[in-house]
C-alpha positions as CSV (number, residue, x, y, z in Angstrom):
1,M,-29.4,50.7,-24.0
2,V,-31.4,53.6,-26.1
3,N,-29.7,54.5,-29.0
4,Y,-30.0,57.6,-29.3
5,N,-28.4,58.4,-32.9
6,N,-31.8,56.8,-34.5
7,E,-33.7,60.1,-32.7
8,L,-31.8,62.8,-34.1
9,D,-32.6,64.1,-37.4
10,P,-30.2,65.8,-39.3
11,M,-30.7,69.6,-38.9
12,L,-31.2,71.9,-42.3
13,T,-28.8,74.4,-43.8
14,T,-30.0,78.4,-43.8
15,S,-29.5,77.6,-47.9
16,D,-31.2,74.3,-48.0
17,V,-34.5,76.0,-46.0
18,A,-33.9,78.9,-48.8
19,R,-34.4,76.5,-50.9
20,I,-37.2,74.5,-49.6
21,L,-39.6,77.9,-49.1
22,S,-38.2,79.6,-52.4
23,V,-36.9,82.6,-50.9
24,H,-33.7,84.5,-50.6
25,I,-31.2,82.9,-48.1
26,N,-31.0,86.6,-46.6
27,T,-35.3,85.9,-46.0
28,V,-34.8,83.0,-44.1
29,R,-31.5,84.8,-41.8
30,R,-34.2,87.8,-41.4
31,W,-37.6,85.3,-40.3
32,S,-34.7,83.7,-38.2
33,N,-33.7,87.3,-36.0
34,Q,-37.2,88.4,-36.0
35,G,-38.5,84.8,-34.4
36,I,-40.5,83.9,-37.1
37,L,-38.6,81.0,-37.8
38,K,-37.3,78.9,-35.0
39,S,-33.6,78.4,-35.7
40,Y,-30.5,76.7,-33.5
41,R,-27.3,78.2,-33.2
42,I,-24.3,75.9,-33.5
43,G,-20.6,75.1,-33.2
44,S,-18.0,78.3,-32.1
45,R,-19.3,80.9,-34.8
46,G,-22.7,80.4,-34.3
47,D,-23.8,79.0,-37.7
48,R,-28.1,78.2,-37.2
49,R,-29.5,75.4,-38.2
50,Y,-33.1,74.4,-38.5
51,R,-35.4,71.2,-37.0
52,K,-37.3,69.9,-41.0
53,E,-40.4,69.8,-38.1
54,D,-40.0,73.7,-37.5
55,I,-39.9,74.2,-41.2
56,D,-42.5,72.0,-42.0
57,E,-44.8,73.6,-39.4
58,F,-43.6,76.7,-41.0
59,F,-44.7,76.1,-44.3
60,S,-48.1,74.9,-43.5
61,K,-49.1,77.8,-41.5
62,D,-48.7,79.8,-45.4
63,N,-46.2,82.4,-43.9
64,R,-44.2,82.8,-46.8
65,G,-46.0,86.5,-47.2
66,R,-44.6,88.0,-45.1
67,N,-41.3,89.8,-46.3
């Protein structure tokens, strides 16, 4: 039997991503809305979550100059 729990990485919140990228939380939301930063909507409220791999890829491309 496969244990899927070991394959799932915890998702980051918008606040986590803002802190990692050293930008304001609204900048993260705007980048998400514009499709610059990939996000996932979860729960009935549609909260945004981000995969660490996606953030690492975004950061490595040095897209932080976009505002």
